[in-house]
Steps between C-alpha positions, in 0.01 A plus 500: 500500500352207692605457863392288795464596863460300817227682691477281811254230602635248245407732216683627193374769266597552137505860382630738237788721610692775329843393378775715655834605355796359693667738745874563501685177569195290412378295207148412392453130437247338272426208729475163328434244773469506880513187713270465800717449808408347834547846650241637256258233626573609859414858398175377342410327827548825690800371693708804400238774521706681764799512265359576154339835426149412382407542218821365352622340179703192596728258314877460481573183297504657155645542154458769238659746258607859552243739354647838601809631678530782751772760521840372605444134407786393274540124539170400342312571177139489384423146389739327741357187658537521877402365839480696823684405820235653728721623784514870584817539708535877474499535879798272554718593800857411609351272768357282221860389431453516123227236490254723318257216424420468872567856614302619800282743305459290184177562308362217290357634174158353427421480872626820661454697175296449180565176313485346155140382456424774249571553131769763554717545807750772596797381706848624596755394240732358766255211551532375141682200361533478123400184315624370168260579219438130436382445860142372532315764705257241633786300650673821608213564742652212699832681550399654834393176674786313332739759647367409844590138432843591363570706813384217728727246330794740505450576869495127570838466324369192323768314305491252214457147628333601827148402605233766543164439665229756423218510753200631305415453133321827423627742232806617697580149620492366146719784375748438782504133402559581131784739582653245737480231234658736247789536746554123477348404835282201578162653588212356703175691551272438797138602430160387629291621203474213252432732207820690571690174542381398154608838360843465658541160337393649166785747545741209543534534878494238775201583723349306791212540744629500860158392629529177299863408569774594746684790335818453705519130414440579134779760490734265686428229241599741223820624669664196662366627834670841465165685484480850344786742454256790459137524607275775362203570728241645263177362647470733799322246723598335828543146357764638262682665791484171688649292220760749370745428783438125467554478127814717502825306523812580702602864445197545277371843406136597541378793291192674638304603191149508649378804692398416856300786645488345847757327719520126439659202674834382361712211631815693594661189646541368145696814409743420781512126437562514124661847476223622273475849354176700465511757219249776439424589137295801398417618145805533270800703393602629158709193423203274572288691249770473236530124559122460479494694172776276369297188587180639348679606182666160459158336562652160567286440811124426475386852588197495266351216706504730804243728335157349561277784373513832313213747535430853373538787745125562500446157663700582813213446744419158356869405501535557874170328574610197296836484678306463825290222348793323334806503728662230287596749227854628469554829318218710356601786270301814423528605134504878535454581132217263400 
């Protein structure tokens, strides 16, 4: 079978590997599509060399069908369409309080262990979610990032009729906006990249450039001065942190979606003055995956427009090089069987 490996120094290799039978409690997946995630790009840039075990096959946003079943697996059958929720929580402890998705010794499959960018992939059966047979496997590769967005919106307790401001119009920001709109909220995206602003508008979303107008004034004009009920900080930059407490209204909720690797300045006075809440949101839980699958299966949101390119597995090096050259793209999929 064909497999890819990140070998360090911004390099991927494509090689033939022997296909292995699934061990007890595992299934072997015939991988259909794998989305390239921002984390995968960080790995490519060497930013996670201390974490991944080089050489390593990466990839966790995927869809496929079950090709073989190991001993003891009873809930799935060969031919089932599936996606993987890539969280290995087998070292969960009582101190994790039952929150397995953020347990202290959580291992992320596709980063801490081999991932999906190969034609066949053996994984523990407990990571699987079954799809309906009519589900489009290309769209199903969006389930994992969509689950992130579903979790973010759920953590923000967004309600129908409220106003949500999404700071950052990249792939996750757009998915958060689509999920928020599906909930019946008024959604405003703040994004500085004009190409992404245009894409957001194509998706039927209200998007503005905060370097060309005052974002707070714009949100006030759309909300009778109430500002935002929920702010999603997805950009991960200081200007977003600066504006998030300004654009949030009284008793607003701010959901921290972006990963900040270093300490940043935040206006804590605004939390006191307006009784704001800051909410952390990390990955997803089972219910978020099921909701994302439901949305993908219904296909009533413009998910196809999120996919900007599909490339064969053998082109992996070129794909990552092109992502560096074209940061305006949204979601690139690797076709693992072409």
